[in-house]
N, C-alpha and C positions, 0 to 999 in steps of 0.2 A: 418470162415475159420480164424486162427492164421497165420501171417506171420515173418518169419525171415528173415537175411540178405544174406542167397542163392536165396529168393524168389525174394529179392530187385534186386539181380544181374539179375536173368534170367527175370526180367520182362526189367531191361536196355538193355539186351541182344533181346530180342524181339522187342523193338523198334527201334535198329538199323537194325534188321533183315527186318524189315517194311519199314523201310526208302531208302533202298537198293534196295531191292527185290532179295538179292543176300545173302547164307550163307558167301561166299568167301567175298565178298567185304564188307560185317559188320564185319567179321573178322580180314580184314585189319585195317580198324578202331578201331576196339576194342584193337588188338594185342595179337589175339586170334585163335586157329584155327576152320575151318569152322566146323570140326567132332567134336570139344570140342563143339561148340556151339549148331550144330545139335543136341548133347547128354543132354544140358541144356534145350531146347526146349521142348523138348519128356518129358520129366521128370517134366517142368512146365505144358503143356498141362494136363498130368496124374494126375497131384494135382488138376489142376482146373478142371477135368472133359468133358473137352470140346478140339475140335481140334481150334485152333488159325490160322493154314497155311496148306493153298496146295503145295504140294512139286512134282514137277516132275523134270524130268532129264534135264531140259532146263529153267522151270520158277518158283518162287515162287511167291503166291498170299495170300492175307488174305481172311480164311474166313468170312463170315458175324459177327460171335463170337471177329475174332480178329478184324475186323475193329471197333468195337465196344469198344474192350481194348483199343485201341490204341487210339481212341478218347477220352476217360476217363483219359488215364493214361498221355499223352504227357503233359498237359499244366503241373501237377504236377512236372515231370521231368525237364522239360523247367524252370520252377521257382528255382529249386534247381541249377541246373548250373549257372543259373541268381544271384543268391548269393551268388555262390563259386567267381564266377566272380568279384561280387562286393567288396569282401573282397581284391581284389588288392590294395586297396585304402589305407589297412592297410601296405601293404610292402613296401619296398625300389623302387619295380619294378614291372612290370606285371611278370607274372608266365604261363605255361599251355602250352598247343600243338594247333599251327593253322595248316592248312593243304589248299595251295595254287595250283591252275591248272593253266598255264600262258602260252602262245605260246613262239617260239625262241627266237623272237626278243626283246619280255619284258623280258625274261629271261637276254639276253646279254645288251641292250641298258639302260633297269631300276634297275632292281636287282642286278647285278653283282657288279655297284657300292656302291648300298646302305646294304648287306648284310653285309661285315666284319666289318663295323662300329655297325650294327645291334647286330650280337651276341657278340660284345662287352662291346654295352651299354647296352644289358639286355638280361645276360647270362641265366636266368633261365625260358626263354622260347624258346622252341623246336619248330623248324619249320621247314615243311617239305613241298617242292615245284615240283610238275608233271610239267615236258615240254613236253608240247603237241598241235600239230597246231591243232588237231582234235576239232569240237565242240561239245561238251556233256554239259549234265545237271548237274553242277556243285555240286549243292545240293544231289540230286539222288545218285552221285558219291562220297560222303562223304566228300568233300571239304568245308571249311570254307567260300571261296572266289573264285572269278577267275581274272584274268586281260584279257583285250584285247583291241583291236582297237574300238573307242568308236562308230563306225555304225557297228559292230557287238555282241555289250552287248545285252542279251533278255530283252526285253520292262517290264519284270512284278517284275524285280528286282531294288534294290539301288545302284548308280552309285556312283562314285567320280574320279573325273578328276586326273589322275598322272601327267600327261606332258601336253605341249605345242601342238598345231597342227602341224604336220608333214609331210614334203615337200618330195613328191616322184619321182623320176627322174630316168632316164635310164644311164647307163654306159657302156663303155667297155675299153678294154685292150690296150693300146698305139700298139701295135702287131697288132690286130685285125681290128682297124680302120685304121690303114697302107694297111692292105690288104684287107679290104671291104667296103672302104669309109665311110664316116659318113652322117648317115641321117638327112635330113633338115627338114623333114616332118613326122609326124604318118605314114602317107601312106606308105613312103619308109621301110617302116620294113616289108615291105612283100617281103623285096628282102635282107631281110636279113637273119644270123642265131640269133636267140633267145631264151634265158633260159627261158623255159616257168615253168607256176607254179601253182601248184595243192592246192587248197583251201583245209579248214580243214575239209568242208562240202561234198567233193569229185568233186566238180567242177573243170572246167580250168578259171584261172581267165584271164580275158581282162582287158590288159592294159589301163590304165586313163590319160586322159590326158587334159588341160585348156588352153586357152590361152584367156585371154580379156572374151567375153561372149561365147566363142564358147568351147564346151566339146565332145570330140571324145574318145571313146572304140574301142580297135584295140584286134580284136583275131591274134595273132602273130604266124609265123611257127617258127619250130625249131621241133629237133630229140631228144631235151634234155629236158624233164618234170621232175620235183623236186618239193618238199615242203618244203626243209630246207635251209634256209638262207644262213648259215656257208658256205655249200655245194653248192649254187648257187655261193656265192663270190668266192669260190674258181675256179669252173668253169669257171667264167668270166677273173679274173686273170690271166688264164692261156690261153686265148685266146680262149674257146671256143663258144664264144656269148656274146651278148647283155645282160644286168641284167635291169631290172625293179626291184625297192627297196626303201625303207624309205631310206631320205638321211643318217641320221645319223650311218646308217649299212657301207657307204661307205668310212668316213670319213678318217680312216687311211689309206685305198687304194688310196684315192686322195692324201694323204698328200704324201706318199711314192710314187707317181706318178704309180701304175701299173695299175691305171684306170682313164679315164677323163670322162665329164660331156658329155651328148649328146641330142638334142634338149630342152635343158634348158629355154627358152622361153615357152615351152609347162609343163613344169613341174606343176604337181596337187597337190592341197595344201588336206591335210584328217585329220579327225580326230585322236587326241592325243590319248594314252594309258589311259583308264578307269577303276579300280578299281568294282567289284559287287559283290553284297548278297543279301542274301534274306530278305526282309522286315519280314521275318516269323522266324527270329531268331536273338538274341544277339549279339553283335557283340562283341568278345574277346576282352580283353586288350589286348595282343599281337597283334591285328590284328589294332587294334587302332594305337598302337605303330608303327605297319611297315608303314601306310601311313601315319602318319606325319611325319616319317623320312624323307620318298620319299619326301614329298613335301616340307620339311625342305632343302634337298640334292638339289634337283631338277636337275638328271641330265640331263634331257630334255629338261630343260625349263617348266615354270610353267605360 
C-alpha cells in the first residue's frame, strides 16, 4: 500500500486520538474539529481495512490493531518531532507551541512576572497556559508540562525546581482580629472562622503547622470553602475569616496593612514550585527557554 500526504496526516491524527482517548481533546491539540478527526479516522480505517478504535458515546479505546499500529509508528513520529525541534539551533531563537497546566498560585506568583519578558524575548514561541487547581494527568491531557508544588508532582516525571521553598502562614484582617481576637496556638483555630480550602483532588486541606520538632495538622472550622487563592484573599481582607496561604500571596496585603500574620512561630515551610514533564517526551526548545528564564529571573527566589 502506497501512502500519500493525507495518509501521513491521518496517522498523526490517529496518534493524537490514541494519546488522549478523546476526539475532542485531540482536536483541541491539533486545532481541528472533533467531527473532522472522526471523518479522517474513518477514512484511514477504510483504506487500511481494519478497525483501529472502539468508539462509544463515553469512551474511545484502541483495538488490538490500533495498539499495534500505535506502537509501530510512534517512534518515527517522535523522531520527526525531535528533528524539527533540533532545527532551533539554526534559528535566531526557539519557535513552536507549548502548553502548560498550572495552579492559580503558580500563575500569579511565578508566571505573571516572567511572561511579559518571555513573549518579548521569544516572539516565535506560542504559549498556552491552562490555570487549574485540579490534579490531572498533564501528558494524557495534551500538555507539554505542568507546574505544581514539589510535594504533589507525580513520581514518574522529570522535575526541575523553579522556586525556593515557601513558608505557609495564617493571616487575618485587622477588623477580623479586633473582633474575634488573635489565636495563640493552632488549637485556638477551633474557635475561629476559617476560610477552608478544597484541594485539586477534592479533599479538604488540613492546615499544617510546625514549631521546632512539633508538627500539627488541623481540620479547621468555617462556613466558607473555596479553591481559588485570589477569592480566598479577598474574603480574608474583607474580614470573613482567617486564611492559610503561601506567604508570597499575602505580601501585598501585609504591605498595605489589610492583613496581619498570626501564629508566625508555627509557620510551616513547604516545597517550592517545580515544573515536570514526561521522560518519554523530548523537551521543546520553547519550554527549555521558559524554564531558563524563570530560573534567571527568580520571582520567588531559588
